[in-house]
C-alpha positions in Angstrom: 0.0 0.0 0.0 1.2 3.5 -0.8 0.6 6.4 1.6 -0.8 9.3 -0.3 -1.0 13.0 0.7 -3.4 15.1 -1.3 -1.9 18.6 -1.8 -3.7 19.8 -4.8 -6.0 22.3 -3.2 -6.0 25.9 -4.3 -6.0 27.5 -0.9 -8.8 29.9 -1.8 -10.1 30.5 1.7 -6.8 30.8 3.5 -3.7 33.0 2.7 -1.3 30.2 3.6 0.0 27.1 1.9 -1.9 24.6 4.0 0.6 21.8 3.9 3.3 24.2 5.1 1.4 25.4 8.1 3.4 24.6 11.2 1.9 22.9 14.3 4.2 22.7 17.2 7.1 23.8 15.1 6.7 21.2 12.3 5.0 21.6 8.9 1.9 19.5 8.6 3.1 17.8 5.4 6.4 16.9 6.9 4.7 15.2 9.9 2.3 13.3 7.5 5.2 12.1 5.3 7.2 10.9 8.3 4.2 9.0 9.7 3.3 7.4 6.4 6.9 6.4 5.8 6.8 4.5 9.1 3.5 2.8 8.3 3.7 2.1 4.6 7.3 2.5 3.5 6.1 4.1 0.2 4.7 7.6 0.2 3.6 10.0 -2.6 2.3 13.5 -2.8 -0.5 14.3 -5.1 0.2 17.9 -6.4 0.3 20.1 -9.5 3.0 22.3 -7.9 5.8 19.8 -7.2 8.3 22.6 -6.7 6.7 23.4 -3.4 7.4 19.8 -2.1 10.7 18.7 -3.6 12.3 19.0 -0.2 10.1 16.3 1.2 12.1 13.7 -0.8 9.2 11.6 -2.0 7.7 11.0 -5.4 5.0 13.4 -6.6 2.1 12.8 -9.0 0.2 15.5 -10.9 -3.4 15.3 -12.1 -3.7 13.2 -15.3 -7.1 14.7 -16.2 -8.1 18.3 -16.4 -10.4 18.4 -13.4 -9.4 19.7 -10.0 -10.3 18.0 -6.7 -9.5 15.1 -4.4 -11.2 12.5 -6.7 -8.8 13.5 -9.5 -5.9 13.2 -7.2 -6.9 9.7 -6.0 -7.5 8.6 -9.6 -4.1 10.0 -10.8 -2.2 8.3 -8.0 -4.0 4.9 -8.3 -3.2 5.1 -12.1 0.5 5.6 -11.5 1.5 3.2 -8.7 2.4 -0.4 -8.5 0.6 -1.1 -5.3 -3.0 -2.2 -5.3 -4.3 0.4 -3.0 -3.5 3.8 -1.3 -4.1 5.3 2.1 -5.2 8.9 1.5 -5.0 11.9 3.8 -5.3 15.6 3.0 -2.3 17.8 3.4 -4.1 20.1 5.8 -4.9 17.4 8.5 -2.4 17.9 11.2 -3.4 15.1 13.7 -3.3 11.9 11.7 -3.6 9.0 14.1 -1.3 6.2 13.1 -3.1 3.6 15.3 -6.4 4.3 13.5 -4.6 4.0 10.2 -3.2 0.6 11.2 -6.6 -0.5 12.4 -8.2 0.5 9.0 -5.4 -1.3 7.2 -6.0 -4.5 9.2 -9.7 -4.3 8.4 -9.0 -3.8 4.7 -6.8 -6.9 4.7 -9.3 -8.9 6.7 -6.6 -9.9 9.1 -6.9 -10.5 12.8 -5.4 -7.6 14.7 -3.6 -10.0 17.1 -1.7 -11.5 14.1 -1.1 -8.6 11.6 1.2 -9.0 8.6 4.0 -6.4 7.9 2.5 -3.2 6.5 4.9 -3.3 3.5 4.3 -6.9 2.4 3.0 -8.2 -0.9 -0.3 -7.7 -2.7 -3.1 -6.2 -0.7 -6.1 -6.8 -2.9 -9.3 -7.7 -1.0 -13.0 -7.6 -1.6 -13.3 -4.0 -0.4 -13.0 -1.1 -2.7 -12.5 1.3 0.1 -12.3 1.6 3.9 -13.8 4.8 5.3 -14.2 5.8 9.0 -17.4 7.4 10.2 -17.3 10.3 12.7 -20.1 12.5 14.0 -22.5 10.4 11.9 -20.6 11.2 8.6 -18.2 9.3 6.4 -14.7 10.8 6.3 -13.5 10.1 2.8 -10.3 12.3 3.0 -8.9 9.8 5.5 -9.4 6.4 3.9 -8.2 3.5 1.8 -9.0 3.2 -1.9 -8.3 0.2 -4.1 -7.4 0.1 -7.8 -10.6 -1.8 -8.3 -12.4 1.5 -8.6 -10.3 3.1 -11.3 -12.9 2.5 -14.0 -15.8 3.9 -11.9 -13.8 7.0 -11.1 -12.9 7.5 -14.7 -16.6 7.3 -15.7 -17.6 9.8 -13.0 -14.9 12.3 -14.0 -15.8 12.0 -17.7 -19.3 13.1 -16.6 -18.0 15.9 -14.5 -19.0 14.2 -11.3 -16.3 15.1 -8.8 -17.7 14.7 -5.4 -15.8 12.2 -3.4 -18.6 11.4 -1.1 -20.9 10.5 -4.0 -18.3 8.0 -5.2 -18.9 6.0 -2.1 -22.4 5.2 -3.1 -21.2 3.3 -6.2 -18.4 1.1 -4.6 -18.0 -1.6 -2.0 -17.1 0.4 1.1 -16.2 -1.0 4.5 -17.3 1.7 7.0 -15.4 1.8 10.3 -18.2 2.4 12.8 -18.0 5.5 14.9 -17.8 3.6 18.1 -14.7 1.8 16.8 -13.2 5.1 15.7 -13.8 6.7 19.1 -12.0 3.8 20.9 -8.8 4.9 19.1 -9.4 8.6 18.4 -12.1 9.8 20.9 -12.2 13.4 19.7 -11.8 12.6 16.0 -8.7 14.7 15.7 -7.6 12.7 12.7 -10.3 14.4 10.7 -9.6 18.0 11.7 -8.5 20.1 8.7 -7.6 23.7 8.1 -9.8 25.4 5.5 -9.9 28.9 7.0 -7.9 31.2 9.2 -10.6 30.5 11.9 -9.8 26.8 11.7 -6.1 27.6 11.9 -6.4 29.8 15.0 -8.7 27.4 16.7 -6.2 24.5 16.2 -3.2 26.6 17.2 -5.0 27.9 20.4 -6.0 24.4 21.4 -2.4 23.1 21.4 
């Protein structure tokens, strides 16, 4: 599995490059890259501005179709990697929970948590097209696993101009991680916090 950081947003609502925002003295994207390296071994950044992230030292993949949005980023990465699936997180999510990510990966593989396989081993194809956590009653598709099984479905949606990631979930075989399971690992759902506005940024900074 390849860890994937979506950094293709246009920052329209915040005058900062979101992935470069520092929380406790570390840029969000640096923290995410380091965490994913430890979990998956392979990490890529989905971006159309690679010059901003060369210093991260990981491969970068630009959009292969002329439609902006996370669905295009997921499609482009799945189309260009050797692994059978990716774990996706947005570049503006500063509190990714590695334990929750491992739990989701175990569920995707259908393995017993007491006897997990190494995270970087072999093929990872299963019957699930995606694994998505639920928090506050809503799916959290920007923190999830997506399989190459869905490339054809995504391509058809993009060709029709259908870009909403949440709508994709209605067409594929999704394993939803129940909210009570999520809260046992990440009680406050900090994994799903993201920074879209200056108000979000100030709230997060003031809470640390």
